C-alpha positions as CSV (number, residue, x, y, z in Angstrom):
1,M,75.0,106.1,125.1
2,A,72.1,107.4,122.8
3,F,74.3,110.3,121.6
4,E,77.2,107.9,120.9
5,L,74.9,105.7,118.9
6,I,73.5,108.6,116.9
7,N,77.0,110.0,116.3
8,S,78.3,106.6,115.2
9,I,75.4,106.1,112.7
10,L,76.0,109.6,111.3
11,L,79.7,109.0,111.1
12,A,79.2,105.7,109.3
13,I,77.0,107.3,106.7
14,H,79.6,110.1,106.3
15,L,82.3,107.5,105.7
16,L,80.3,105.5,103.2
17,M,79.6,108.7,101.3
18,V,83.2,109.9,101.2
19,N,84.3,106.4,100.3
20,V,82.2,106.5,97.2
21,A,83.2,110.1,96.4
22,S,86.9,109.2,96.7
23,A,87.2,106.0,94.6
24,A,84.1,106.0,92.3
25,P,85.9,108.3,89.8
26,I,88.5,105.5,89.2
27,F,85.7,103.1,88.3
28,C,84.4,105.7,85.9
29,I,87.6,105.4,83.9
30,Y,86.9,101.7,83.5
31,L,83.3,102.3,82.5
32,E,84.3,105.1,80.1
33,R,86.8,102.8,78.3
34,R,84.0,100.3,77.8
35,A,81.7,103.0,76.6
36,S,84.2,104.1,74.0
37,R,83.8,100.6,72.5
38,S,80.1,101.2,71.8
39,D,79.0,99.8,75.1
40,D,75.8,101.7,75.8
41,F,75.2,100.0,79.2
42,A,78.7,101.1,80.5
43,N,78.0,104.6,79.1
44,R,74.8,105.0,81.0
45,L,76.2,103.4,84.1
46,G,79.4,105.5,84.0
47,I,77.4,108.8,83.9
48,Q,75.3,107.6,86.9
49,V,78.4,106.7,88.9
50,A,80.2,110.0,88.1
51,K,77.1,112.0,89.2
52,T,76.9,110.0,92.4
53,A,80.5,110.7,93.1
54,V,79.8,114.4,92.9
55,A,76.6,114.1,95.0
56,T,78.2,112.0,97.7
57,L,81.2,114.5,98.0
58,V,78.8,117.4,98.6
59,L,76.5,115.5,101.0
60,G,79.4,113.8,102.8
61,S,81.1,117.2,103.4
62,M,77.9,118.7,104.7
63,L,77.3,115.7,107.0
64,G,80.8,115.9,108.2
65,L,80.3,119.6,109.3
66,T,77.0,118.5,110.9
67,I,78.8,115.8,113.0
68,G,81.4,118.3,114.1
69,L,78.7,120.8,115.1
70,L,76.8,118.1,117.1
71,G,80.0,117.2,118.9
72,W,80.6,120.9,119.8
73,L,77.0,121.2,121.1
74,Q,77.6,118.1,123.2
75,G,80.6,119.8,124.8
76,R,83.3,117.9,122.9
77,T,85.4,121.0,122.3
78,L,88.8,119.3,122.2
79,Y,88.7,118.8,118.4
80,V,87.4,122.3,118.0
81,E,90.2,123.7,120.1
82,V,92.9,122.1,117.8
83,L,91.4,123.5,114.6
84,P,93.4,126.8,114.8
85,R,96.6,124.7,114.8
86,F,95.6,123.4,111.3
87,S,94.2,126.7,109.9
88,W,96.5,126.6,106.8
89,K,95.6,122.9,106.1
90,I,91.9,123.4,106.6
91,F,91.9,126.3,104.2
92,W,93.6,124.1,101.6
93,G,91.3,121.3,102.4
94,I,88.3,123.4,101.5
95,T,90.0,124.4,98.3
96,E,90.7,120.7,97.5
97,I,87.1,119.8,97.9
98,F,86.1,122.4,95.3
99,F,89.0,121.3,93.1
100,S,87.7,117.7,93.1
101,L,84.2,119.0,92.4
102,I,85.4,121.1,89.5
103,C,87.4,118.2,88.1
104,M,84.3,115.9,88.2
105,G,82.1,118.6,86.8
106,I,84.4,119.0,83.7
107,Y,84.8,115.3,83.5
108,L,81.0,114.9,83.2
109,A,80.8,117.7,80.7
110,M,83.4,116.1,78.5
111,W,82.0,112.5,78.8
112,R,79.8,112.5,75.7
113,R,82.4,114.1,73.5
114,T,85.2,111.9,74.7
115,V,83.3,108.7,74.2
116,Q,82.0,109.7,70.7
117,E,85.0,111.4,69.2
118,R,87.9,109.6,71.1
119,R,89.7,113.0,71.5
120,R,91.2,114.4,74.6
121,V,90.9,111.0,76.3
122,F,94.1,111.6,78.3
123,I,92.8,114.8,79.7
124,H,89.4,113.4,80.4
125,R,90.7,110.4,82.4
126,T,93.3,112.5,84.1
127,L,90.5,114.7,85.6
128,A,89.0,111.6,87.2
129,I,92.3,110.5,88.6
130,L,93.0,114.0,90.0
131,A,89.5,114.2,91.6
132,A,90.0,110.8,93.3
133,S,93.7,111.1,94.3
134,N,93.2,114.6,95.6
135,L,90.6,113.3,98.1
136,L,92.5,110.1,99.0
137,Y,95.9,111.9,99.4
138,H,94.8,114.9,101.5
139,F,91.8,114.1,103.7
140,P,92.5,110.7,105.4
141,P,95.9,112.0,106.7
142,L,94.4,115.4,107.7
143,F,91.8,113.9,109.9
144,G,94.1,111.2,111.2
145,V,96.7,113.8,112.2
146,M,94.0,116.1,113.7
147,T,92.7,113.2,115.8
148,Y,96.1,112.3,117.0
149,V,97.0,115.9,118.0
150,A,93.6,116.3,119.7
151,E,94.3,113.2,121.8
152,N,97.8,114.3,122.6
153,V,97.3,118.1,122.6
154,N,99.8,118.8,125.3
155,H,102.7,117.4,123.3
156,F,102.4,119.9,120.4
157,E,102.9,123.6,119.7
158,D,100.1,126.0,119.1
159,S,100.7,125.7,115.4
160,I,101.4,122.5,113.4
161,S,104.1,123.2,110.8
162,I,104.2,121.5,107.4
163,S,107.2,119.4,108.4
164,V,105.5,118.2,111.7
165,F,102.3,117.5,109.8
166,R,104.1,115.4,107.2
167,G,106.0,113.5,109.9
168,L,102.8,112.7,111.7
169,A,101.0,111.7,108.5
170,Y,103.5,109.0,107.7
171,S,103.9,107.9,111.3
172,Q,102.6,104.6,112.6
173,N,99.9,106.5,114.5
174,V,98.3,107.8,111.3
175,F,99.5,106.1,108.1
176,P,97.9,102.7,108.8
177,M,94.5,104.3,109.1
178,T,95.1,106.2,105.8
179,V,95.8,102.9,104.0
180,H,92.8,101.4,105.7
181,F,90.6,104.2,104.4
182,V,91.9,103.9,100.8
183,L,91.2,100.2,100.7
184,A,87.7,100.7,102.3
185,A,87.0,103.3,99.6
186,F,87.7,100.8,96.8
187,S,85.8,98.1,98.5
188,V,82.7,100.2,99.1
189,S,82.8,101.8,95.7
190,G,83.2,98.4,94.0
191,I,80.0,97.2,95.8
192,F,78.3,100.4,94.9
193,V,79.1,99.9,91.2
194,M,77.8,96.3,91.4
195,A,74.6,97.5,92.9
196,R,74.1,100.2,90.2
197,A,74.9,97.7,87.5
198,K,72.3,95.3,88.8
199,A,69.7,98.0,89.1
200,L,70.3,99.7,85.7
201,K,67.7,98.9,83.0
202,S,68.9,96.6,80.2
203,N,68.0,97.1,76.6
204,G,69.0,93.8,75.2
205,E,71.5,90.9,75.3
206,A,74.5,93.1,74.7
207,D,73.5,95.1,77.8
208,E,73.1,91.9,79.8
209,E,76.6,90.7,78.8
210,S,78.0,94.1,79.7
211,R,76.2,94.0,83.1
212,R,77.7,90.6,83.9
213,S,81.2,91.7,83.0
214,I,81.1,95.0,85.0
215,Y,79.5,93.2,87.9
216,R,82.2,90.6,88.1
217,G,85.0,93.1,87.5
218,S,83.8,95.4,90.3
219,A,83.4,92.4,92.6
220,R,87.0,91.4,92.0
221,V,88.3,94.9,92.8
222,A,86.2,95.0,96.0
223,L,87.4,91.5,96.9
224,A,91.1,92.4,96.5
225,A,90.6,95.5,98.7
226,T,88.7,93.5,101.3
227,A,91.3,90.8,101.5
228,L,94.0,93.4,102.0
229,Q,92.0,94.9,104.7
230,V,92.5,91.8,106.9
231,I,96.3,92.5,106.8
232,V,95.9,96.3,107.2
233,G,93.3,96.0,109.9
234,T,95.9,94.0,112.0
235,W,98.4,96.7,111.2
236,V,96.0,99.4,112.5
237,L,95.3,97.4,115.7
238,V,99.0,96.9,116.4
239,S,99.7,100.6,115.7
240,T,97.1,101.9,118.2
241,D,98.2,103.2,121.6
242,P,98.2,100.6,124.4
243,W,95.1,102.1,126.0
244,Q,93.0,101.7,122.8
245,Q,94.3,98.1,122.4
246,H,93.3,97.4,125.9
247,Q,89.8,98.8,125.2
248,L,89.4,96.9,121.9
249,L,90.7,93.6,123.3
250,G,88.5,93.2,126.3
251,G,88.8,96.4,128.3
252,N,85.5,97.7,126.9
253,P,83.0,95.0,126.1
254,F,81.1,97.2,123.6
255,A,84.3,98.0,121.7
256,T,85.4,94.4,121.8
257,A,82.1,93.0,120.6
258,A,81.9,95.5,117.8
259,L,85.4,94.8,116.6
260,L,85.0,91.0,116.7
261,T,81.6,91.1,114.9
262,S,83.0,93.4,112.2
263,V,86.0,91.0,111.7
264,L,83.6,88.1,111.3
265,L,81.4,90.1,108.9
266,T,84.5,91.0,106.8
267,F,85.1,87.3,106.2
268,G,81.5,86.9,105.2
269,L,81.8,89.9,102.9
270,G,84.8,88.3,101.2
271,H,82.9,85.1,100.7
272,L,80.0,86.9,99.0
273,L,82.4,88.9,96.8
274,G,84.3,85.8,95.8
275,T,81.0,84.2,94.7
276,A,80.0,87.3,92.8
277,S,83.4,87.5,91.1
278,F,82.5,84.4,89.0
279,G,78.7,84.5,89.1
280,S,75.8,86.5,87.6
281,P,74.2,89.6,89.0
282,D,71.9,88.5,91.8
283,T,69.6,90.8,93.8
284,N,70.0,88.8,97.1
285,T,73.8,88.9,96.8
286,V,73.8,92.6,96.2
287,R,71.4,93.2,99.1
288,G,73.6,91.0,101.3
289,L,76.8,92.9,100.3
290,I,75.2,96.3,101.0
291,S,73.9,95.2,104.3
292,I,77.2,93.7,105.4
293,V,79.4,96.6,104.3
294,V,77.1,99.1,106.1
295,L,77.2,97.0,109.3
296,I,81.0,96.7,109.1
297,V,81.5,100.5,108.7
298,F,79.1,101.2,111.6
299,L,80.6,98.6,113.9
300,M,84.2,99.7,113.1
301,T,83.1,103.3,113.8
302,W,81.4,102.3,117.1
303,A,84.5,100.3,118.1
304,Q,86.8,103.2,117.4
305,R,84.6,105.7,119.3
306,E,84.2,103.4,122.3
307,S,87.9,102.6,122.5
308,R,88.7,106.3,122.6
309,Q,86.5,106.9,125.6
310,P,88.7,108.5,128.4
311,P,89.3,106.3,131.4
312,Q,87.6,107.3,134.7
313,G,89.6,108.1,137.8
314,P,90.0,110.4,140.8
315,A,89.2,114.1,140.2
316,N,92.7,115.2,141.0
317,V,94.3,112.9,138.5
318,S,94.4,113.8,134.8
319,S,92.9,111.5,132.2
320,T,96.3,111.4,130.5
321,E,98.0,110.1,133.7
322,I,95.3,107.5,134.1
323,R,95.7,106.4,130.5
324,N,99.5,106.1,131.0
325,Q,98.9,104.1,134.2
326,E,96.5,101.7,132.4
327,A,98.9,101.4,129.5
328,S,101.6,100.4,131.9
329,R,99.4,97.8,133.5
330,C,98.6,96.4,130.0
331,D,102.3,96.2,129.2
332,L,103.1,94.4,132.5
333,T,100.3,91.8,132.0
């Protein structure tokens, strides 16, 4: 239980980091546009957000490797064993991380010139879009497919072809979680921009007006993403295999409690974001948003990990057979 708790905490931190790394560059485009209109507050904030996107991508990637290593040391070799089946995709995944880092590095280097001279704006903003879309398009499906193959390892060949990977990536077993991650990235990044806007020093009334506008705009983006998560979350639950549904909906009390609590917190998050969408920057509201979103990510992670715990049964019966038996019982009831 202690290892599960530690792993869930680390995975939640990892997800929060990659959420910011994936969607924050899109918010940078909005801030850069404001900066090009002589908005100094948006200029300073945009640079901070862009630098944070780079930092969270590096730190998030390192933490992801650490989580994988800890799992391997704990004897969870199933995910390690399926890695050779995705050797080609993992190679490109590493390349794609560096590609996004290079895009954001050039984006930061071009920031001052683009804002001041209004030249090469298209190239500048395209770099941010490429950095974000590259991460959002490649990595959620990759880890979703890897998880599905690891849990159903006997149903696949020793090598996952491109056609098989693409079919799995857009299947009901993986695609809903991909959409869920994309929306979470915009929700978390929106709250992050709100927090940075509230914390950034103001140099006058013009900065205060810019702060309020950016704060409200980011809150509305996060609110829209959070509202859609209610629908997508239901889609994810319906798309999970019967055993996980059974675990989440009463079979595992820890998973059920974590899921229900996170759902209730999501409605609370929506309420705070709705208030912030038409209000002024407020320290207590920002702290509440950060606390709630961190709790939601942790509880969702905990619920997912608990729901994937293999069922217990006689030594001469495989866990897959027991899972199928339990799924059949769920269907009958």
